[in-house]
C-alpha positions as CSV (number, residue, x, y, z in Angstrom):
1,M,123.8,163.1,126.5
2,K,126.1,166.0,125.5
3,T,122.8,168.5,125.9
4,L,122.0,166.4,129.3
5,L,125.9,166.9,130.6
6,F,125.7,170.7,130.1
7,F,122.5,172.1,131.6
8,L,123.7,169.5,134.8
9,L,126.8,171.7,134.6
10,I,125.4,174.9,134.3
11,G,123.0,174.5,136.8
12,S,125.6,173.2,139.3
13,L,126.7,176.7,139.1
14,T,123.9,177.7,141.7
15,S,124.1,174.8,143.8
16,P,126.2,173.7,146.8
17,N,128.8,172.1,146.5
18,D,127.4,168.3,147.7
19,Q,124.6,169.0,144.7
20,R,127.1,169.8,142.1
21,L,129.0,166.3,142.9
22,Y,126.3,164.5,142.9
23,E,125.0,165.9,139.2
24,S,128.0,165.7,138.0
25,G,128.2,162.2,138.9
26,L,124.7,161.7,137.6
27,A,125.3,163.4,134.1
28,F,128.7,161.9,133.5
29,E,126.5,158.1,134.3
30,A,124.5,159.8,131.3
31,N,127.3,159.9,129.1
32,Q,128.4,156.1,129.8
33,N,131.7,157.7,132.0
34,Y,131.1,155.4,134.8
35,E,134.5,155.8,136.7
36,Q,134.6,159.5,136.6
37,A,131.0,159.1,138.0
38,M,132.0,156.8,140.6
39,R,134.9,159.6,142.0
40,E,132.9,162.4,141.8
41,F,129.5,160.0,144.2
42,Q,132.7,159.0,145.9
43,L,134.2,162.3,146.5
44,L,130.8,163.8,147.7
45,L,130.7,160.8,150.2
46,E,134.7,161.9,151.5
47,Q,134.3,165.6,151.6
48,Y,130.3,166.3,152.8
49,P,129.3,163.0,154.9
50,K,126.1,164.6,156.4
51,S,125.0,165.6,153.1
52,A,121.5,164.9,151.6
53,Y,122.5,162.9,148.2
54,A,124.5,160.8,150.9
55,D,122.5,158.2,150.5
56,D,122.1,158.8,146.7
57,A,125.6,158.8,146.0
58,L,126.0,155.3,148.0
59,L,122.8,154.3,146.0
60,E,124.8,154.9,142.8
61,I,127.8,153.2,143.7
62,G,125.7,150.2,144.7
63,R,123.6,149.9,141.3
64,Y,126.7,150.4,139.8
65,H,128.6,147.5,141.3
66,F,125.9,145.2,141.4
67,K,125.5,145.9,137.7
68,Q,129.0,145.0,137.3
69,G,128.9,141.6,139.1
70,N,130.4,142.9,142.0
71,T,127.9,142.2,144.8
72,E,130.2,142.2,147.9
73,K,131.1,145.4,146.6
74,A,127.4,146.1,146.4
75,K,126.7,145.1,149.6
76,E,129.3,147.2,150.9
77,F,126.9,150.7,150.0
78,L,123.8,148.8,150.3
79,N,123.9,147.9,153.6
80,R,125.7,151.7,154.6
81,I,122.3,153.7,153.4
82,V,120.7,150.5,155.3
83,S,122.4,151.5,158.4
84,D,123.0,155.0,158.2
85,Y,120.5,156.3,156.0
86,G,117.5,153.8,157.5
87,K,115.0,156.5,156.9
88,S,116.0,158.1,153.8
89,D,114.2,157.5,150.4
90,S,117.1,155.8,148.8
91,S,116.5,152.5,151.4
92,D,113.8,150.9,149.6
93,N,116.3,150.5,146.6
94,A,119.4,149.0,148.8
95,Y,116.6,146.4,150.1
96,L,115.9,146.1,146.4
97,L,119.2,145.2,145.6
98,L,120.3,142.9,148.8
99,G,117.0,141.0,148.1
100,R,118.1,140.5,145.2
101,I,121.9,139.4,145.9
102,Q,120.9,137.3,148.2
103,L,118.7,135.7,145.6
104,K,121.6,135.4,143.4
105,D,123.6,133.6,146.1
106,G,121.2,131.5,147.4
107,H,119.9,132.9,150.6
108,E,116.6,132.4,149.5
109,D,115.1,132.3,153.0
110,D,117.3,135.4,153.8
111,A,116.1,137.2,150.2
112,Y,112.4,136.4,151.0
113,N,112.5,138.2,154.4
114,T,114.7,141.1,153.0
115,F,111.4,141.4,150.4
116,F,109.0,140.9,152.7
117,H,109.9,143.9,155.5
118,L,110.6,145.8,152.2
119,K,106.9,145.3,151.4
120,G,106.1,146.4,155.0
121,A,108.4,148.9,156.2
122,F,108.0,151.1,152.8
123,P,104.3,150.6,151.7
124,E,104.8,153.5,149.2
125,S,108.1,152.9,147.5
126,D,108.1,152.9,143.6
127,V,109.6,149.4,143.8
128,L,107.1,147.5,145.4
129,D,106.8,146.4,142.0
130,E,109.5,144.4,141.6
131,D,109.8,143.5,145.2
132,Y,106.0,141.8,144.8
133,F,107.1,139.7,142.2
134,Y,110.1,138.5,143.7
135,L,108.0,137.2,146.4
136,S,106.4,135.0,144.2
137,I,109.2,133.8,142.8
138,I,110.5,132.8,146.1
139,S,107.0,131.2,147.1
140,S,106.9,129.4,143.6
141,R,109.9,128.2,144.3
142,R,108.4,126.5,147.0
143,G,105.5,125.7,145.7
144,Q,103.3,128.3,147.7
145,F,101.6,128.9,144.2
146,K,98.5,130.7,145.9
147,K,101.0,133.0,148.1
148,A,102.7,133.9,144.8
149,L,99.6,134.0,143.3
150,Y,98.8,137.5,145.7
151,F,101.9,138.7,145.5
152,L,101.2,138.9,141.3
153,S,97.5,140.0,141.9
154,Q,99.3,143.3,143.5
155,I,101.2,143.7,140.6
156,Y,98.4,143.8,137.4
157,T,95.7,145.1,139.6
158,R,98.4,148.4,141.2
159,F,100.8,148.8,139.1
160,S,99.7,148.7,135.1
161,E,102.8,150.7,133.8
162,S,105.4,148.4,135.8
163,P,108.3,146.7,133.8
164,V,107.1,143.6,135.4
165,F,103.8,143.8,134.8
166,L,104.1,141.4,131.7
167,D,105.8,138.8,133.4
168,S,103.9,139.2,136.6
169,L,100.8,137.6,134.2
170,F,102.9,134.5,132.5
171,Q,104.1,134.3,136.2
172,A,100.5,133.9,136.9
173,A,99.5,131.6,134.4
174,Y,102.1,129.3,135.4
175,C,100.6,129.2,138.8
176,Y,97.2,128.7,138.3
177,Y,97.9,126.0,135.9
178,R,100.2,124.3,139.0
179,I,96.9,124.3,141.4
180,G,94.6,123.2,138.6
181,E,93.4,126.0,137.4
182,P,94.0,126.3,133.3
183,Q,91.3,128.3,133.0
184,E,92.7,131.6,134.8
185,A,95.5,130.7,133.1
186,L,94.4,131.6,129.9
187,K,92.5,134.4,131.3
188,M,96.4,135.6,132.4
189,I,97.8,134.9,128.9
190,S,94.7,136.5,127.5
191,A,95.8,139.9,129.5
192,V,99.1,139.4,128.2
193,N,97.6,139.5,124.2
194,E,95.9,142.3,125.1
195,E,98.5,144.4,126.4
196,G,100.5,144.1,123.6
197,K,97.8,145.8,121.8
198,G,97.7,143.8,118.6
199,K,101.3,142.7,118.7
200,V,102.2,139.1,118.2
201,N,103.3,137.8,121.5
202,L,105.4,134.3,120.7
203,K,105.5,133.5,124.4
204,A,101.9,134.2,124.5
205,E,101.3,132.0,121.5
206,D,103.2,129.2,123.4
207,Y,101.8,129.3,126.1
208,T,98.3,129.4,125.5
209,R,98.8,126.3,123.3
210,T,100.7,124.5,126.3
211,L,97.5,125.2,128.0
212,L,94.7,124.2,125.9
213,R,96.9,121.1,124.8
214,F,96.0,120.1,128.4
215,F,93.1,122.3,128.9
216,L,91.4,120.2,126.1
217,K,93.2,117.1,126.5
218,R,94.7,117.4,122.8
219,H,96.5,114.3,122.6
220,Y,100.4,114.9,120.2
221,S,99.5,112.4,117.0
222,H,101.9,114.4,114.6
223,A,105.3,114.1,113.5
224,K,107.4,115.6,110.8
225,Q,111.5,115.4,110.0
226,Y,112.7,118.9,111.6
227,F,116.0,118.3,110.3
228,Q,118.8,116.6,108.7
229,M,122.5,115.3,109.8
230,D,124.7,112.2,111.1
231,N,124.8,110.6,114.6
232,P,122.1,113.4,116.2
233,S,121.9,112.1,120.4
234,L,121.9,114.2,122.6
235,L,118.9,116.7,122.9
236,E,118.4,120.3,124.7
237,T,116.6,123.5,123.8
238,G,117.3,127.0,124.3
239,E,115.5,130.6,124.7
240,A,114.3,131.9,121.1
241,G,113.3,128.8,119.5
242,D,116.8,127.3,119.9
243,L,117.3,123.2,119.8
244,Y,121.2,122.4,120.4
245,V,122.1,118.7,119.2
246,E,125.3,116.8,120.0
247,A,126.2,114.1,117.5
248,K,127.9,110.7,119.2
249,K,131.2,110.8,119.0
250,E,132.1,113.8,117.8
251,R,133.6,117.0,119.0
252,F,131.1,119.7,118.4
253,I,127.3,121.1,119.2
254,Q,124.4,121.6,116.7
255,T,122.7,125.0,117.6
256,I,120.1,124.6,115.2
257,S,117.6,128.7,115.2
258,P,115.0,128.9,113.2
259,G,116.3,130.2,109.9
260,Q,120.1,129.4,110.8
261,T,122.1,127.0,111.9
262,R,125.9,126.6,113.3
263,R,128.8,124.6,115.0
264,S,130.8,125.4,117.9
265,N,133.6,122.8,118.5
266,T,133.8,121.2,122.4
267,P,137.2,119.9,123.9
268,G,136.5,116.1,124.3
269,D,133.3,113.9,123.2
270,V,129.7,115.4,124.8
271,R,128.4,113.7,127.8
272,A,126.0,115.7,128.5
273,L,123.9,119.2,127.6
274,Y,122.3,121.9,130.3
275,F,120.9,124.8,129.6
276,Q,120.8,127.5,132.6
277,K,118.4,130.5,132.0
278,G,120.2,133.7,131.9
279,A,123.5,131.9,131.5
280,G,123.2,129.5,128.5
281,L,124.3,126.3,127.2
282,W,126.5,124.5,129.7
283,V,128.2,121.2,128.1
284,S,130.1,118.1,129.6
285,T,132.9,116.6,128.2
286,G,133.3,114.3,130.9
287,D,136.1,115.9,132.9
288,Q,135.0,119.5,133.1
289,L,132.1,121.5,132.0
290,I,132.1,124.0,129.5
291,S,130.1,127.2,130.1
292,P,129.5,130.6,128.1
293,S,132.1,131.7,130.5
294,G,134.2,129.1,130.5
295,S,135.5,126.0,131.1
296,V,135.4,124.3,135.1
297,R,136.9,121.1,136.2
298,L,134.7,120.1,139.7
299,V,137.3,118.5,142.3
300,A,135.9,116.2,144.6
301,E,138.7,115.4,148.1
302,G,141.2,116.5,145.8
303,D,140.3,113.7,143.0
304,P,139.1,115.7,139.6
305,L,135.6,113.9,138.6
306,G,136.1,111.9,135.3
307,D,133.3,111.4,134.1
308,I,130.1,113.5,134.5
309,T,127.4,112.3,132.4
310,S,124.3,114.4,133.7
311,F,124.6,117.4,135.7
312,F,122.7,120.7,136.5
313,I,122.5,124.1,138.1
314,T,120.2,124.9,140.8
315,N,118.5,128.0,140.9
316,S,120.8,129.4,143.6
317,G,124.2,128.3,141.4
318,E,124.7,124.4,142.7
319,I,126.1,122.3,140.6
320,W,125.0,118.8,140.8
321,A,127.0,116.4,139.1
322,F,126.9,112.6,138.6
323,D,130.1,110.9,137.8
324,K,129.8,107.6,136.4
325,K,133.2,106.1,137.3
326,T,132.4,106.4,141.0
327,G,128.5,106.0,140.8
328,I,128.3,109.3,143.0
329,T,126.6,112.7,142.9
330,Y,128.4,115.5,143.7
331,V,127.5,118.7,145.1
332,F,129.7,121.8,144.7
333,S,129.0,125.5,145.5
334,K,128.4,128.3,143.0
335,E,132.4,128.8,143.9
336,H,132.5,124.9,142.7
337,K,133.8,124.0,146.6
338,L,132.3,120.5,147.2
339,I,129.3,120.7,149.5
340,R,127.9,117.3,149.6
341,K,128.3,113.3,147.9
342,L,125.3,111.6,147.5
343,V,125.0,107.9,147.0
344,M,122.1,107.7,145.4
345,G,122.0,104.1,144.4
346,D,122.4,102.4,140.7
347,V,121.8,105.9,139.0
348,D,121.6,106.2,134.9
349,F,120.9,109.7,135.0
350,I,119.4,112.8,137.1
351,K,117.2,115.9,135.9
352,I,115.8,119.4,137.5
353,R,112.4,120.7,137.1
354,R,111.5,123.8,137.0
355,D,110.3,123.8,140.3
356,G,113.9,122.1,141.9
357,L,111.7,118.8,142.0
358,I,115.0,116.1,141.2
359,F,114.0,113.7,138.6
360,I,115.9,110.6,139.7
361,V,116.6,107.6,136.7
362,K,118.1,104.4,138.0
363,N,118.0,100.8,138.4
364,N,118.6,99.9,135.1
365,R,116.7,103.0,133.5
366,K,113.7,101.1,135.6
367,T,112.5,103.3,138.2
368,M,112.2,106.6,137.9
369,E,112.8,108.6,141.8
370,I,111.5,112.1,142.5
371,R,112.8,113.9,145.4
372,T,113.4,117.9,146.8
373,L,116.6,119.5,146.9
374,E,116.9,118.2,150.4
375,G,117.0,115.1,149.5
376,H,113.6,113.4,150.5
377,T,111.9,111.2,148.6
378,I,108.5,112.5,147.0
379,K,107.3,110.0,144.5
380,Q,108.5,107.0,143.2
381,F,107.5,105.0,139.4
382,N,108.1,101.5,138.7
383,N,105.9,100.9,135.9
384,F,108.0,102.5,132.8
385,D,110.3,100.1,131.1
386,K,113.8,101.2,130.0
387,I,113.6,105.2,130.1
388,V,115.7,106.9,127.8
389,D,115.2,110.5,128.3
390,V,112.7,112.8,130.5
391,A,112.6,116.4,129.8
392,F,109.6,118.9,131.1
393,D,107.6,121.8,129.3
394,P,107.3,125.5,130.8
395,L,103.9,124.3,132.8
396,D,106.2,121.6,134.9
397,N,104.2,119.1,132.8
398,I,107.2,115.9,132.4
399,C,107.6,114.2,129.2
400,L,108.9,110.5,128.9
401,L,110.7,108.3,126.4
402,T,110.2,105.1,127.4
403,D,110.5,101.7,126.2
404,K,114.0,101.9,125.0
405,G,113.4,105.1,123.1
406,R,109.8,103.3,121.3
407,S,107.1,105.3,123.6
408,L,106.5,108.3,124.6
409,D,104.8,109.1,128.3
410,I,103.3,112.4,129.1
411,L,102.9,113.3,132.2
412,T,101.0,116.3,134.0
413,S,102.9,118.3,136.6
414,D,100.9,116.4,139.6
415,F,102.1,113.2,137.8
416,H,99.3,111.6,136.7
417,V,99.5,110.0,132.9
418,F,98.3,112.1,130.7
419,Q,99.2,109.9,127.2
420,S,100.7,106.8,127.0
421,T,102.0,105.6,123.4
422,Q,103.4,104.1,121.0
423,L,106.0,106.2,118.9
424,Q,105.0,104.2,115.7
425,S,101.8,105.2,115.9
426,I,102.7,109.1,115.2
427,T,105.7,109.0,113.4
428,H,104.7,105.7,110.7
429,S,108.4,104.3,112.0
430,S,109.8,101.5,113.4
431,S,112.4,103.7,114.6
432,R,113.9,103.5,118.4
433,Y,114.6,107.2,119.7
434,N,117.7,107.9,121.2
435,H,116.5,111.2,123.6
436,L,114.5,114.1,123.8
437,A,113.7,117.5,124.3
438,V,110.8,119.8,124.9
439,D,110.9,123.4,123.7
440,R,108.8,126.8,124.8
441,G,105.4,125.8,122.7
442,S,105.7,122.1,124.6
443,N,106.8,120.7,120.7
444,I,109.0,117.6,121.4
445,F,112.1,116.9,119.4
446,L,113.7,113.2,118.7
447,S,117.1,112.1,118.0
448,A,116.9,109.0,115.7
449,S,121.1,108.2,115.4
450,R,120.4,105.7,112.3
451,E,117.8,107.6,110.4
452,K,120.2,110.3,110.9
453,E,117.0,113.1,111.6
454,I,115.7,114.9,114.6
455,L,111.0,114.8,114.4
456,K,109.5,117.6,115.6
457,V,106.0,115.5,117.4
458,Y,103.2,117.7,117.8
């Protein structure tokens, strides 16, 4: 890094002042002196607003604020590129970052339009691969899997060196499965293994195992003890094989990872768990939500929610929380402002699937209603008795713990019954299980409080 700084400063002795300021800023960035780098870029903008490096300086400042999480400040500089330097070689990068900010802020339609504009206006852009990837993500969330596959194909047929290349193959496998072509999905995962050049890719192995299970109709038929502890109840899976466990009437979360286990204390009895990719585990202690970044108290019309027994967070950051005290589901913005209240009948608990569909278990656990985030009901099941828990695998297949914890029902992503079985035939025990969770490889975990154990079903 010091060598790079030295050569950049030597070269700047014979360069114009605006160029010297820009290269000096890059050198400070390379040495992780970001404050000084920003001062150099800002000085360039103040002294040489018409410089050929002005748009580049704006982009560097915008990127810095974006990485710091200050998206409002980032937008200020990125929008200046779009408005004042619309045809510069920084504009495509500015549009990409603006689209990412819009997507993160929950403005999905605006983000799609921004990404789509980038694709048309800058056909030779060096960020087209990332642009196509975000277009595919939004299309997938909308259930437009064939459109998503078109965008993904642009990546894996044209940008083999792209940083999102492998992610595009995984996303394509998911989309192919969702349109009923698991054999094509398997081809995508095979390509991941080929690109891995012989290295073991655990995510690819997990995807392959899941795809083959449903492609070849391999039912769950085996179980083994996974972990022993007192009173295990609520379960949630995370990344890299983590399993989170709540113990009944205890104020801690047990995290079980490959080769290790640890406990994290909570400020109250745990009422619900939710894992959000990228943000980690969220915990409800009834009157507040605990996240890795701190605690949140949700207030609706002046009154704090008192008993949040189930909740989830959408892709746009909205928090949906069911308060057992009022029997109402509340929707809050990412800034924790109340957006709306929903009365959905006699709700027992709510869950969200990767594609944004909401699963509402209600009427004393006898009914499962499936709605969009806009509130439209698309499916209802009344044929499952006493639904104890619901979980989803990475391909959106649905796992139900039913019959007061004695039966396992598996539905495909499009709601067809894949397997219905009495758990006793798998576990060889008459135990009633409390909760379930599903990991990335579609292994199912069951908690049994009385037996003080967690089972792994595969």
